[in-house]
mmCIF file of the N, C-alpha and C atoms, coordinates in Angstrom:
data_MODEL
# 
_entry.id   MODEL 
# 
loop_
_atom_site.group_PDB 
_atom_site.id 
_atom_site.type_symbol 
_atom_site.label_atom_id 
_atom_site.label_alt_id 
_atom_site.label_comp_id 
_atom_site.label_asym_id 
_atom_site.label_entity_id 
_atom_site.label_seq_id 
_atom_site.pdbx_PDB_ins_code 
_atom_site.Cartn_x 
_atom_site.Cartn_y 
_atom_site.Cartn_z 
_atom_site.occupancy 
_atom_site.B_iso_or_equiv 
_atom_site.pdbx_formal_charge 
_atom_site.auth_seq_id 
_atom_site.auth_comp_id 
_atom_site.auth_asym_id 
_atom_site.auth_atom_id 
_atom_site.pdbx_PDB_model_num 
ATOM 1   N N  . GLN A 1 1  ? 123.024 47.463 117.539 1.00 0.00 ? 1  GLN A N  1 
ATOM 2   C CA . GLN A 1 1  ? 122.631 48.789 117.572 1.00 0.00 ? 1  GLN A CA 1 
ATOM 3   C C  . GLN A 1 1  ? 123.733 49.656 118.181 1.00 0.00 ? 1  GLN A C  1 
ATOM 4   N N  . ASP A 1 2  ? 123.899 51.045 117.917 1.00 0.00 ? 2  ASP A N  1 
ATOM 5   C CA . ASP A 1 2  ? 124.698 51.740 118.783 1.00 0.00 ? 2  ASP A CA 1 
ATOM 6   C C  . ASP A 1 2  ? 124.157 52.129 120.062 1.00 0.00 ? 2  ASP A C  1 
ATOM 7   N N  . ASN A 1 3  ? 123.039 51.570 120.603 1.00 0.00 ? 3  ASN A N  1 
ATOM 8   C CA . ASN A 1 3  ? 122.906 52.288 121.786 1.00 0.00 ? 3  ASN A CA 1 
ATOM 9   C C  . ASN A 1 3  ? 123.273 50.930 122.782 1.00 0.00 ? 3  ASN A C  1 
ATOM 10  N N  . GLN A 1 4  ? 123.909 49.731 122.486 1.00 0.00 ? 4  GLN A N  1 
ATOM 11  C CA . GLN A 1 4  ? 124.249 48.313 123.076 1.00 0.00 ? 4  GLN A CA 1 
ATOM 12  C C  . GLN A 1 4  ? 125.398 48.196 122.772 1.00 0.00 ? 4  GLN A C  1 
ATOM 13  N N  . ALA A 1 5  ? 126.333 47.839 124.035 1.00 0.00 ? 5  ALA A N  1 
ATOM 14  C CA . ALA A 1 5  ? 127.594 47.558 123.820 1.00 0.00 ? 5  ALA A CA 1 
ATOM 15  C C  . ALA A 1 5  ? 127.671 46.194 124.916 1.00 0.00 ? 5  ALA A C  1 
ATOM 16  N N  . LEU A 1 6  ? 128.684 45.319 124.430 1.00 0.00 ? 6  LEU A N  1 
ATOM 17  C CA . LEU A 1 6  ? 128.789 44.380 125.582 1.00 0.00 ? 6  LEU A CA 1 
ATOM 18  C C  . LEU A 1 6  ? 130.281 44.353 126.294 1.00 0.00 ? 6  LEU A C  1 
ATOM 19  N N  . ILE A 1 7  ? 130.421 44.368 127.623 1.00 0.00 ? 7  ILE A N  1 
ATOM 20  C CA . ILE A 1 7  ? 131.257 44.618 128.365 1.00 0.00 ? 7  ILE A CA 1 
ATOM 21  C C  . ILE A 1 7  ? 132.079 43.043 128.591 1.00 0.00 ? 7  ILE A C  1 
ATOM 22  N N  . PRO A 1 8  ? 133.385 42.742 128.648 1.00 0.00 ? 8  PRO A N  1 
ATOM 23  C CA . PRO A 1 8  ? 133.547 41.423 128.457 1.00 0.00 ? 8  PRO A CA 1 
ATOM 24  C C  . PRO A 1 8  ? 133.943 41.300 130.330 1.00 0.00 ? 8  PRO A C  1 
ATOM 25  N N  . ILE A 1 9  ? 133.365 40.033 130.260 1.00 0.00 ? 9  ILE A N  1 
ATOM 26  C CA . ILE A 1 9  ? 133.252 39.649 132.088 1.00 0.00 ? 9  ILE A CA 1 
ATOM 27  C C  . ILE A 1 9  ? 134.138 38.290 132.014 1.00 0.00 ? 9  ILE A C  1 
ATOM 28  N N  . TYR A 1 10 ? 135.120 38.298 132.864 1.00 0.00 ? 10 TYR A N  1 
ATOM 29  C CA . TYR A 1 10 ? 136.065 37.256 132.720 1.00 0.00 ? 10 TYR A CA 1 
ATOM 30  C C  . TYR A 1 10 ? 135.749 36.179 133.730 1.00 0.00 ? 10 TYR A C  1 
ATOM 31  N N  . PRO A 1 11 ? 135.885 35.001 133.141 1.00 0.00 ? 11 PRO A N  1 
ATOM 32  C CA . PRO A 1 11 ? 135.543 33.856 134.384 1.00 0.00 ? 11 PRO A CA 1 
ATOM 33  C C  . PRO A 1 11 ? 135.811 33.831 135.576 1.00 0.00 ? 11 PRO A C  1 
ATOM 34  N N  . GLY A 1 12 ? 135.569 33.651 137.083 1.00 0.00 ? 12 GLY A N  1 
ATOM 35  C CA . GLY A 1 12 ? 136.384 33.882 138.004 1.00 0.00 ? 12 GLY A CA 1 
ATOM 36  C C  . GLY A 1 12 ? 136.873 34.899 138.518 1.00 0.00 ? 12 GLY A C  1 
ATOM 37  N N  . ALA A 1 13 ? 136.452 36.177 137.925 1.00 0.00 ? 13 ALA A N  1 
ATOM 38  C CA . ALA A 1 13 ? 136.827 37.655 138.458 1.00 0.00 ? 13 ALA A CA 1 
ATOM 39  C C  . ALA A 1 13 ? 135.653 38.106 139.088 1.00 0.00 ? 13 ALA A C  1 
ATOM 40  N N  . ILE A 1 14 ? 134.485 37.832 138.586 1.00 0.00 ? 14 ILE A N  1 
ATOM 41  C CA . ILE A 1 14 ? 133.550 38.286 139.267 1.00 0.00 ? 14 ILE A CA 1 
ATOM 42  C C  . ILE A 1 14 ? 132.212 37.566 139.207 1.00 0.00 ? 14 ILE A C  1 
ATOM 43  N N  . ASN A 1 15 ? 131.565 37.245 140.643 1.00 0.00 ? 15 ASN A N  1 
ATOM 44  C CA . ASN A 1 15 ? 130.640 36.558 140.976 1.00 0.00 ? 15 ASN A CA 1 
ATOM 45  C C  . ASN A 1 15 ? 129.213 37.229 140.782 1.00 0.00 ? 15 ASN A C  1 
ATOM 46  N N  . SER A 1 16 ? 128.593 36.072 139.520 1.00 0.00 ? 16 SER A N  1 
ATOM 47  C CA . SER A 1 16 ? 127.598 36.862 138.906 1.00 0.00 ? 16 SER A CA 1 
ATOM 48  C C  . SER A 1 16 ? 126.354 37.281 139.779 1.00 0.00 ? 16 SER A C  1 
ATOM 49  N N  . HIS A 1 17 ? 126.102 36.749 141.110 1.00 0.00 ? 17 HIS A N  1 
ATOM 50  C CA . HIS A 1 17 ? 125.211 37.157 142.209 1.00 0.00 ? 17 HIS A CA 1 
ATOM 51  C C  . HIS A 1 17 ? 125.520 38.730 142.533 1.00 0.00 ? 17 HIS A C  1 
ATOM 52  N N  . PHE A 1 18 ? 126.817 38.699 142.916 1.00 0.00 ? 18 PHE A N  1 
ATOM 53  C CA . PHE A 1 18 ? 127.239 40.087 143.007 1.00 0.00 ? 18 PHE A CA 1 
ATOM 54  C C  . PHE A 1 18 ? 127.120 41.247 142.126 1.00 0.00 ? 18 PHE A C  1 
ATOM 55  N N  . LEU A 1 19 ? 127.524 40.922 140.621 1.00 0.00 ? 19 LEU A N  1 
ATOM 56  C CA . LEU A 1 19 ? 127.469 41.385 139.511 1.00 0.00 ? 19 LEU A CA 1 
ATOM 57  C C  . LEU A 1 19 ? 126.146 42.070 139.714 1.00 0.00 ? 19 LEU A C  1 
ATOM 58  N N  . PHE A 1 20 ? 125.101 41.238 139.635 1.00 0.00 ? 20 PHE A N  1 
ATOM 59  C CA . PHE A 1 20 ? 123.515 41.153 139.739 1.00 0.00 ? 20 PHE A CA 1 
ATOM 60  C C  . PHE A 1 20 ? 123.229 42.524 140.582 1.00 0.00 ? 20 PHE A C  1 
ATOM 61  N N  . HIS A 1 21 ? 123.773 42.456 141.798 1.00 0.00 ? 21 HIS A N  1 
ATOM 62  C CA . HIS A 1 21 ? 123.253 43.281 142.896 1.00 0.00 ? 21 HIS A CA 1 
ATOM 63  C C  . HIS A 1 21 ? 124.175 44.527 142.966 1.00 0.00 ? 21 HIS A C  1 
ATOM 64  N N  . LEU A 1 22 ? 125.413 44.603 142.004 1.00 0.00 ? 22 LEU A N  1 
ATOM 65  C CA . LEU A 1 22 ? 126.134 45.996 141.877 1.00 0.00 ? 22 LEU A CA 1 
ATOM 66  C C  . LEU A 1 22 ? 125.091 46.705 140.687 1.00 0.00 ? 22 LEU A C  1 
ATOM 67  N N  . LEU A 1 23 ? 124.956 46.126 139.901 1.00 0.00 ? 23 LEU A N  1 
ATOM 68  C CA . LEU A 1 23 ? 124.303 46.587 138.582 1.00 0.00 ? 23 LEU A CA 1 
ATOM 69  C C  . LEU A 1 23 ? 122.998 47.298 139.346 1.00 0.00 ? 23 LEU A C  1 
ATOM 70  N N  . LEU A 1 24 ? 122.530 46.591 140.056 1.00 0.00 ? 24 LEU A N  1 
ATOM 71  C CA . LEU A 1 24 ? 120.818 47.063 140.551 1.00 0.00 ? 24 LEU A CA 1 
ATOM 72  C C  . LEU A 1 24 ? 120.752 48.106 141.129 1.00 0.00 ? 24 LEU A C  1 
ATOM 73  N N  . HIS A 1 25 ? 122.093 48.304 142.108 1.00 0.00 ? 25 HIS A N  1 
ATOM 74  C CA . HIS A 1 25 ? 122.451 49.203 143.036 1.00 0.00 ? 25 HIS A CA 1 
ATOM 75  C C  . HIS A 1 25 ? 122.494 50.427 142.078 1.00 0.00 ? 25 HIS A C  1 
ATOM 76  N N  . GLU A 1 26 ? 123.532 50.471 140.751 1.00 0.00 ? 26 GLU A N  1 
ATOM 77  C CA . GLU A 1 26 ? 123.869 51.607 140.223 1.00 0.00 ? 26 GLU A CA 1 
ATOM 78  C C  . GLU A 1 26 ? 122.685 51.812 139.195 1.00 0.00 ? 26 GLU A C  1 
ATOM 79  N N  . MET A 1 27 ? 121.812 51.136 138.747 1.00 0.00 ? 27 MET A N  1 
ATOM 80  C CA . MET A 1 27 ? 120.466 51.511 138.080 1.00 0.00 ? 27 MET A CA 1 
ATOM 81  C C  . MET A 1 27 ? 119.693 52.361 138.825 1.00 0.00 ? 27 MET A C  1 
ATOM 82  N N  . GLN A 1 28 ? 119.549 52.148 140.212 1.00 0.00 ? 28 GLN A N  1 
ATOM 83  C CA . GLN A 1 28 ? 118.680 52.662 140.877 1.00 0.00 ? 28 GLN A CA 1 
ATOM 84  C C  . GLN A 1 28 ? 119.360 54.178 141.372 1.00 0.00 ? 28 GLN A C  1 
ATOM 85  N N  . THR A 1 29 ? 120.673 54.211 141.640 1.00 0.00 ? 29 THR A N  1 
ATOM 86  C CA . THR A 1 29 ? 121.233 55.606 141.701 1.00 0.00 ? 29 THR A CA 1 
ATOM 87  C C  . THR A 1 29 ? 121.254 56.388 140.109 1.00 0.00 ? 29 THR A C  1 
ATOM 88  N N  . LEU A 1 30 ? 121.229 55.845 139.182 1.00 0.00 ? 30 LEU A N  1 
ATOM 89  C CA . LEU A 1 30 ? 120.835 56.499 138.044 1.00 0.00 ? 30 LEU A CA 1 
ATOM 90  C C  . LEU A 1 30 ? 119.762 56.758 137.909 1.00 0.00 ? 30 LEU A C  1 
ATOM 91  N N  . LYS A 1 31 ? 118.697 55.989 137.696 1.00 0.00 ? 31 LYS A N  1 
ATOM 92  C CA . LYS A 1 31 ? 117.319 56.463 137.652 1.00 0.00 ? 31 LYS A CA 1 
ATOM 93  C C  . LYS A 1 31 ? 116.726 57.602 138.785 1.00 0.00 ? 31 LYS A C  1 
ATOM 94  N N  . PHE A 1 32 ? 117.473 57.639 139.721 1.00 0.00 ? 32 PHE A N  1 
ATOM 95  C CA . PHE A 1 32 ? 116.951 58.480 140.613 1.00 0.00 ? 32 PHE A CA 1 
ATOM 96  C C  . PHE A 1 32 ? 117.962 59.863 140.641 1.00 0.00 ? 32 PHE A C  1 
ATOM 97  N N  . SER A 1 33 ? 118.665 59.983 139.771 1.00 0.00 ? 33 SER A N  1 
ATOM 98  C CA . SER A 1 33 ? 119.306 61.167 139.392 1.00 0.00 ? 33 SER A CA 1 
ATOM 99  C C  . SER A 1 33 ? 118.638 61.677 137.910 1.00 0.00 ? 33 SER A C  1 
ATOM 100 N N  . GLY A 1 34 ? 117.732 61.499 137.516 1.00 0.00 ? 34 GLY A N  1 
ATOM 101 C CA . GLY A 1 34 ? 117.005 61.765 136.543 1.00 0.00 ? 34 GLY A CA 1 
ATOM 102 C C  . GLY A 1 34 ? 117.411 63.171 135.536 1.00 0.00 ? 34 GLY A C  1 
ATOM 103 N N  . ARG A 1 35 ? 116.997 62.705 134.291 1.00 0.00 ? 35 ARG A N  1 
ATOM 104 C CA . ARG A 1 35 ? 117.814 63.806 133.464 1.00 0.00 ? 35 ARG A CA 1 
ATOM 105 C C  . ARG A 1 35 ? 116.507 65.030 133.508 1.00 0.00 ? 35 ARG A C  1 
ATOM 106 N N  . GLY A 1 36 ? 115.168 64.738 134.035 1.00 0.00 ? 36 GLY A N  1 
ATOM 107 C CA . GLY A 1 36 ? 114.012 65.500 133.438 1.00 0.00 ? 36 GLY A CA 1 
ATOM 108 C C  . GLY A 1 36 ? 113.354 64.942 132.229 1.00 0.00 ? 36 GLY A C  1 
ATOM 109 N N  . THR A 1 37 ? 113.682 63.852 131.795 1.00 0.00 ? 37 THR A N  1 
ATOM 110 C CA . THR A 1 37 ? 112.855 63.387 130.737 1.00 0.00 ? 37 THR A CA 1 
ATOM 111 C C  . THR A 1 37 ? 111.712 62.944 130.886 1.00 0.00 ? 37 THR A C  1 
ATOM 112 N N  . THR A 1 38 ? 110.948 62.554 129.792 1.00 0.00 ? 38 THR A N  1 
ATOM 113 C CA . THR A 1 38 ? 109.563 62.065 130.229 1.00 0.00 ? 38 THR A CA 1 
ATOM 114 C C  . THR A 1 38 ? 109.781 60.480 130.034 1.00 0.00 ? 38 THR A C  1 
ATOM 115 N N  . ILE A 1 39 ? 111.188 60.279 129.129 1.00 0.00 ? 39 ILE A N  1 
ATOM 116 C CA . ILE A 1 39 ? 111.312 58.583 128.749 1.00 0.00 ? 39 ILE A CA 1 
ATOM 117 C C  . ILE A 1 39 ? 112.228 58.148 129.836 1.00 0.00 ? 39 ILE A C  1 
ATOM 118 N N  . SER A 1 40 ? 111.653 57.301 130.539 1.00 0.00 ? 40 SER A N  1 
ATOM 119 C CA . SER A 1 40 ? 112.674 56.388 131.472 1.00 0.00 ? 40 SER A CA 1 
ATOM 120 C C  . SER A 1 40 ? 113.855 55.453 130.982 1.00 0.00 ? 40 SER A C  1 
ATOM 121 N N  . GLY A 1 41 ? 114.948 55.725 131.211 1.00 0.00 ? 41 GLY A N  1 
ATOM 122 C CA . GLY A 1 41 ? 116.182 54.899 130.727 1.00 0.00 ? 41 GLY A CA 1 
ATOM 123 C C  . GLY A 1 41 ? 117.088 55.703 131.149 1.00 0.00 ? 41 GLY A C  1 
ATOM 124 N N  . ILE A 1 42 ? 118.267 54.736 130.636 1.00 0.00 ? 42 ILE A N  1 
ATOM 125 C CA . ILE A 1 42 ? 119.645 55.111 131.170 1.00 0.00 ? 42 ILE A CA 1 
ATOM 126 C C  . ILE A 1 42 ? 120.658 55.238 130.014 1.00 0.00 ? 42 ILE A C  1 
ATOM 127 N N  . THR A 1 43 ? 121.197 56.341 129.693 1.00 0.00 ? 43 THR A N  1 
ATOM 128 C CA . THR A 1 43 ? 121.990 56.801 128.409 1.00 0.00 ? 43 THR A CA 1 
ATOM 129 C C  . THR A 1 43 ? 123.195 56.174 128.484 1.00 0.00 ? 43 THR A C  1 
ATOM 130 N N  . LYS A 1 44 ? 123.663 55.893 127.232 1.00 0.00 ? 44 LYS A N  1 
ATOM 131 C CA . LYS A 1 44 ? 124.987 55.051 127.072 1.00 0.00 ? 44 LYS A CA 1 
ATOM 132 C C  . LYS A 1 44 ? 126.311 56.075 128.036 1.00 0.00 ? 44 LYS A C  1 
ATOM 133 N N  . LYS A 1 45 ? 126.247 57.525 127.921 1.00 0.00 ? 45 LYS A N  1 
ATOM 134 C CA . LYS A 1 45 ? 127.032 58.346 128.357 1.00 0.00 ? 45 LYS A CA 1 
ATOM 135 C C  . LYS A 1 45 ? 126.632 58.059 129.739 1.00 0.00 ? 45 LYS A C  1 
ATOM 136 N N  . GLN A 1 46 ? 125.701 58.185 130.480 1.00 0.00 ? 46 GLN A N  1 
ATOM 137 C CA . GLN A 1 46 ? 125.512 57.780 131.941 1.00 0.00 ? 46 GLN A CA 1 
ATOM 138 C C  . GLN A 1 46 ? 126.186 56.351 132.093 1.00 0.00 ? 46 GLN A C  1 
ATOM 139 N N  . LEU A 1 47 ? 126.246 55.349 131.749 1.00 0.00 ? 47 LEU A N  1 
ATOM 140 C CA . LEU A 1 47 ? 126.314 54.191 131.853 1.00 0.00 ? 47 LEU A CA 1 
ATOM 141 C C  . LEU A 1 47 ? 128.126 54.330 131.797 1.00 0.00 ? 47 LEU A C  1 
ATOM 142 N N  . ALA A 1 48 ? 128.371 54.908 130.918 1.00 0.00 ? 48 ALA A N  1 
ATOM 143 C CA . ALA A 1 48 ? 129.774 54.784 130.851 1.00 0.00 ? 48 ALA A CA 1 
ATOM 144 C C  . ALA A 1 48 ? 130.490 55.737 131.723 1.00 0.00 ? 48 ALA A C  1 
ATOM 145 N N  . ASP A 1 49 ? 130.057 56.594 132.445 1.00 0.00 ? 49 ASP A N  1 
ATOM 146 C CA . ASP A 1 49 ? 130.406 57.348 133.345 1.00 0.00 ? 49 ASP A CA 1 
ATOM 147 C C  . ASP A 1 49 ? 130.320 57.035 134.782 1.00 0.00 ? 49 ASP A C  1 
ATOM 148 N N  . VAL A 1 50 ? 129.595 55.839 135.003 1.00 0.00 ? 50 VAL A N  1 
ATOM 149 C CA . VAL A 1 50 ? 129.772 54.814 136.043 1.00 0.00 ? 50 VAL A CA 1 
ATOM 150 C C  . VAL A 1 50 ? 131.046 54.335 136.409 1.00 0.00 ? 50 VAL A C  1 
ATOM 151 N N  . ASN A 1 51 ? 131.639 54.339 137.523 1.00 0.00 ? 51 ASN A N  1 
ATOM 152 C CA . ASN A 1 51 ? 132.827 53.671 137.898 1.00 0.00 ? 51 ASN A CA 1 
ATOM 153 C C  . ASN A 1 51 ? 132.104 52.578 139.098 1.00 0.00 ? 51 ASN A C  1 
ATOM 154 N N  . LEU A 1 52 ? 132.587 51.128 138.700 1.00 0.00 ? 52 LEU A N  1 
ATOM 155 C CA . LEU A 1 52 ? 132.097 50.073 139.406 1.00 0.00 ? 52 LEU A CA 1 
ATOM 156 C C  . LEU A 1 52 ? 133.540 49.681 140.475 1.00 0.00 ? 52 LEU A C  1 
ATOM 157 N N  . TRP A 1 53 ? 132.949 49.482 141.592 1.00 0.00 ? 53 TRP A N  1 
ATOM 158 C CA . TRP A 1 53 ? 134.077 49.258 142.686 1.00 0.00 ? 53 TRP A CA 1 
ATOM 159 C C  . TRP A 1 53 ? 134.025 47.407 142.817 1.00 0.00 ? 53 TRP A C  1 
ATOM 160 N N  . ILE A 1 54 ? 134.769 46.973 142.223 1.00 0.00 ? 54 ILE A N  1 
ATOM 161 C CA . ILE A 1 54 ? 134.686 45.387 142.118 1.00 0.00 ? 54 ILE A CA 1 
ATOM 162 C C  . ILE A 1 54 ? 136.061 44.755 143.340 1.00 0.00 ? 54 ILE A C  1 
ATOM 163 N N  . PRO A 1 55 ? 135.369 44.337 143.988 1.00 0.00 ? 55 PRO A N  1 
ATOM 164 C CA . PRO A 1 55 ? 136.507 43.695 145.320 1.00 0.00 ? 55 PRO A CA 1 
ATOM 165 C C  . PRO A 1 55 ? 137.061 42.591 144.981 1.00 0.00 ? 55 PRO A C  1 
ATOM 166 N N  . PRO A 1 56 ? 137.470 41.963 145.431 1.00 0.00 ? 56 PRO A N  1 
ATOM 167 C CA . PRO A 1 56 ? 138.350 40.737 145.373 1.00 0.00 ? 56 PRO A CA 1 
ATOM 168 C C  . PRO A 1 56 ? 137.138 39.445 145.495 1.00 0.00 ? 56 PRO A C  1 
ATOM 169 N N  . ILE A 1 57 ? 137.190 38.734 144.501 1.00 0.00 ? 57 ILE A N  1 
ATOM 170 C CA . ILE A 1 57 ? 136.275 37.626 144.484 1.00 0.00 ? 57 ILE A CA 1 
ATOM 171 C C  . ILE A 1 57 ? 135.646 37.033 145.812 1.00 0.00 ? 57 ILE A C  1 
ATOM 172 N N  . ALA A 1 58 ? 136.608 36.900 146.839 1.00 0.00 ? 58 ALA A N  1 
ATOM 173 C CA . ALA A 1 58 ? 136.250 36.209 147.976 1.00 0.00 ? 58 ALA A CA 1 
ATOM 174 C C  . ALA A 1 58 ? 135.454 37.335 148.844 1.00 0.00 ? 58 ALA A C  1 
ATOM 175 N N  . GLU A 1 59 ? 135.347 38.590 148.917 1.00 0.00 ? 59 GLU A N  1 
ATOM 176 C CA . GLU A 1 59 ? 135.115 39.533 149.356 1.00 0.00 ? 59 GLU A CA 1 
ATOM 177 C C  . GLU A 1 59 ? 133.713 39.460 148.505 1.00 0.00 ? 59 GLU A C  1 
ATOM 178 N N  . GLN A 1 60 ? 133.627 39.636 147.317 1.00 0.00 ? 60 GLN A N  1 
ATOM 179 C CA . GLN A 1 60 ? 132.372 39.397 146.828 1.00 0.00 ? 60 GLN A CA 1 
ATOM 180 C C  . GLN A 1 60 ? 131.183 38.690 147.286 1.00 0.00 ? 60 GLN A C  1 
ATOM 181 N N  . SER A 1 61 ? 131.829 36.925 147.520 1.00 0.00 ? 61 SER A N  1 
ATOM 182 C CA . SER A 1 61 ? 131.102 36.079 147.878 1.00 0.00 ? 61 SER A CA 1 
ATOM 183 C C  . SER A 1 61 ? 130.468 36.189 149.248 1.00 0.00 ? 61 SER A C  1 
ATOM 184 N N  . ARG A 1 62 ? 131.387 36.982 149.987 1.00 0.00 ? 62 ARG A N  1 
ATOM 185 C CA . ARG A 1 62 ? 130.579 37.525 151.411 1.00 0.00 ? 62 ARG A CA 1 
ATOM 186 C C  . ARG A 1 62 ? 129.696 38.345 151.602 1.00 0.00 ? 62 ARG A C  1 
ATOM 187 N N  . ILE A 1 63 ? 129.830 39.304 150.391 1.00 0.00 ? 63 ILE A N  1 
ATOM 188 C CA . ILE A 1 63 ? 128.657 40.700 150.445 1.00 0.00 ? 63 ILE A CA 1 
ATOM 189 C C  . ILE A 1 63 ? 127.469 39.949 149.816 1.00 0.00 ? 63 ILE A C  1 
ATOM 190 N N  . VAL A 1 64 ? 127.377 38.909 149.008 1.00 0.00 ? 64 VAL A N  1 
ATOM 191 C CA . VAL A 1 64 ? 126.367 37.750 148.333 1.00 0.00 ? 64 VAL A CA 1 
ATOM 192 C C  . VAL A 1 64 ? 125.553 37.421 149.432 1.00 0.00 ? 64 VAL A C  1 
ATOM 193 N N  . ALA A 1 65 ? 126.403 36.397 150.140 1.00 0.00 ? 65 ALA A N  1 
ATOM 194 C CA . ALA A 1 65 ? 126.222 35.851 151.308 1.00 0.00 ? 65 ALA A CA 1 
ATOM 195 C C  . ALA A 1 65 ? 125.204 36.751 152.507 1.00 0.00 ? 65 ALA A C  1 
ATOM 196 N N  . ALA A 1 66 ? 125.944 38.170 152.539 1.00 0.00 ? 66 ALA A N  1 
ATOM 197 C CA . ALA A 1 66 ? 125.070 38.703 153.461 1.00 0.00 ? 66 ALA A CA 1 
ATOM 198 C C  . ALA A 1 66 ? 123.871 39.277 152.885 1.00 0.00 ? 66 ALA A C  1 
ATOM 199 N N  . LEU A 1 67 ? 124.097 39.903 151.945 1.00 0.00 ? 67 LEU A N  1 
ATOM 200 C CA . LEU A 1 67 ? 122.608 40.237 151.212 1.00 0.00 ? 67 LEU A CA 1 
ATOM 201 C C  . LEU A 1 67 ? 121.522 39.485 151.084 1.00 0.00 ? 67 LEU A C  1 
ATOM 202 N N  . GLU A 1 68 ? 122.275 38.207 151.035 1.00 0.00 ? 68 GLU A N  1 
ATOM 203 C CA . GLU A 1 68 ? 120.946 37.146 150.692 1.00 0.00 ? 68 GLU A CA 1 
ATOM 204 C C  . GLU A 1 68 ? 120.383 36.467 151.921 1.00 0.00 ? 68 GLU A C  1 
ATOM 205 N N  . SER A 1 69 ? 121.153 36.829 152.956 1.00 0.00 ? 69 SER A N  1 
ATOM 206 C CA . SER A 1 69 ? 120.839 36.528 154.666 1.00 0.00 ? 69 SER A CA 1 
ATOM 207 C C  . SER A 1 69 ? 120.105 37.527 154.879 1.00 0.00 ? 69 SER A C  1 
ATOM 208 N N  . ALA A 1 70 ? 119.988 38.931 154.615 1.00 0.00 ? 70 ALA A N  1 
ATOM 209 C CA . ALA A 1 70 ? 119.107 40.031 154.634 1.00 0.00 ? 70 ALA A CA 1 
ATOM 210 C C  . ALA A 1 70 ? 118.085 39.911 154.348 1.00 0.00 ? 70 ALA A C  1 
ATOM 211 N N  . TYR A 1 71 ? 117.888 39.678 152.926 1.00 0.00 ? 71 TYR A N  1 
ATOM 212 C CA . TYR A 1 71 ? 116.529 39.312 152.258 1.00 0.00 ? 71 TYR A CA 1 
ATOM 213 C C  . TYR A 1 71 ? 115.967 37.768 152.669 1.00 0.00 ? 71 TYR A C  1 
ATOM 214 N N  . THR A 1 72 ? 116.699 37.099 153.220 1.00 0.00 ? 72 THR A N  1 
ATOM 215 C CA . THR A 1 72 ? 115.876 36.185 153.669 1.00 0.00 ? 72 THR A CA 1 
ATOM 216 C C  . THR A 1 72 ? 114.932 36.328 155.028 1.00 0.00 ? 72 THR A C  1 
ATOM 217 N N  . GLN A 1 73 ? 115.517 37.023 155.853 1.00 0.00 ? 73 GLN A N  1 
ATOM 218 C CA . GLN A 1 73 ? 115.344 37.619 157.156 1.00 0.00 ? 73 GLN A CA 1 
ATOM 219 C C  . GLN A 1 73 ? 114.139 38.438 156.819 1.00 0.00 ? 73 GLN A C  1 
ATOM 220 N N  . TYR A 1 74 ? 114.448 39.418 155.736 1.00 0.00 ? 74 TYR A N  1 
ATOM 221 C CA . TYR A 1 74 ? 113.127 40.295 155.221 1.00 0.00 ? 74 TYR A CA 1 
ATOM 222 C C  . TYR A 1 74 ? 111.817 39.547 154.897 1.00 0.00 ? 74 TYR A C  1 
ATOM 223 N N  . ASP A 1 75 ? 111.945 38.405 154.175 1.00 0.00 ? 75 ASP A N  1 
ATOM 224 C CA . ASP A 1 75 ? 110.929 37.740 153.605 1.00 0.00 ? 75 ASP A CA 1 
ATOM 225 C C  . ASP A 1 75 ? 110.438 37.163 155.197 1.00 0.00 ? 75 ASP A C  1 
ATOM 226 N N  . GLU A 1 76 ? 111.034 36.742 155.746 1.00 0.00 ? 76 GLU A N  1 
ATOM 227 C CA . GLU A 1 76 ? 110.288 35.684 156.930 1.00 0.00 ? 76 GLU A CA 1 
ATOM 228 C C  . GLU A 1 76 ? 109.888 36.877 157.708 1.00 0.00 ? 76 GLU A C  1 
ATOM 229 N N  . ILE A 1 77 ? 110.267 38.315 158.312 1.00 0.00 ? 77 ILE A N  1 
ATOM 230 C CA . ILE A 1 77 ? 109.501 39.094 158.778 1.00 0.00 ? 77 ILE A CA 1 
ATOM 231 C C  . ILE A 1 77 ? 108.290 39.815 157.925 1.00 0.00 ? 77 ILE A C  1 
ATOM 232 N N  . SER A 1 78 ? 107.957 39.758 156.808 1.00 0.00 ? 78 SER A N  1 
ATOM 233 C CA . SER A 1 78 ? 107.295 40.176 155.843 1.00 0.00 ? 78 SER A CA 1 
ATOM 234 C C  . SER A 1 78 ? 106.169 39.035 156.226 1.00 0.00 ? 78 SER A C  1 
ATOM 235 N N  . GLU A 1 79 ? 106.445 38.025 155.924 1.00 0.00 ? 79 GLU A N  1 
ATOM 236 C CA . GLU A 1 79 ? 105.619 36.546 156.284 1.00 0.00 ? 79 GLU A CA 1 
ATOM 237 C C  . GLU A 1 79 ? 104.906 36.499 157.600 1.00 0.00 ? 79 GLU A C  1 
ATOM 238 N N  . THR A 1 80 ? 105.541 37.116 158.542 1.00 0.00 ? 80 THR A N  1 
ATOM 239 C CA . THR A 1 80 ? 105.236 37.191 159.751 1.00 0.00 ? 80 THR A CA 1 
ATOM 240 C C  . THR A 1 80 ? 103.981 38.141 160.151 1.00 0.00 ? 80 THR A C  1 
ATOM 241 N N  . LEU A 1 81 ? 103.965 39.414 159.826 1.00 0.00 ? 81 LEU A N  1 
ATOM 242 C CA . LEU A 1 81 ? 103.486 40.587 159.814 1.00 0.00 ? 81 LEU A CA 1 
ATOM 243 C C  . LEU A 1 81 ? 102.433 40.114 158.722 1.00 0.00 ? 81 LEU A C  1 
ATOM 244 N N  . SER A 1 82 ? 102.135 39.407 157.882 1.00 0.00 ? 82 SER A N  1 
ATOM 245 C CA . SER A 1 82 ? 100.830 39.376 157.076 1.00 0.00 ? 82 SER A CA 1 
ATOM 246 C C  . SER A 1 82 ? 99.619  38.860 157.383 1.00 0.00 ? 82 SER A C  1 
# 
C-alpha cells in the first residue's frame, strides 16, 4: 500500500531494543503534537519529517541497559506500593 514503507535496517548498526524505545518515544511525541483530527494516527509526512538520533552501537546498549534498569526499579516500587 502507498501509506506503508520499509526502512532498511542494517544488522549490527542498530540495537533492536534501542530502536523500539526510540520509536516509542517518537510516536508519543507525534501523538501529542496532534493535528486536530478525530482519527488517531501518524501520517507518512509526519514520519518522514522525524529525524532520529542514532548513537554508536555501544552507546545504544548502554542506554537500553539504563532504561531496563529504570523499568525494573519502577516495577519493584509499584509492587511494593500495591
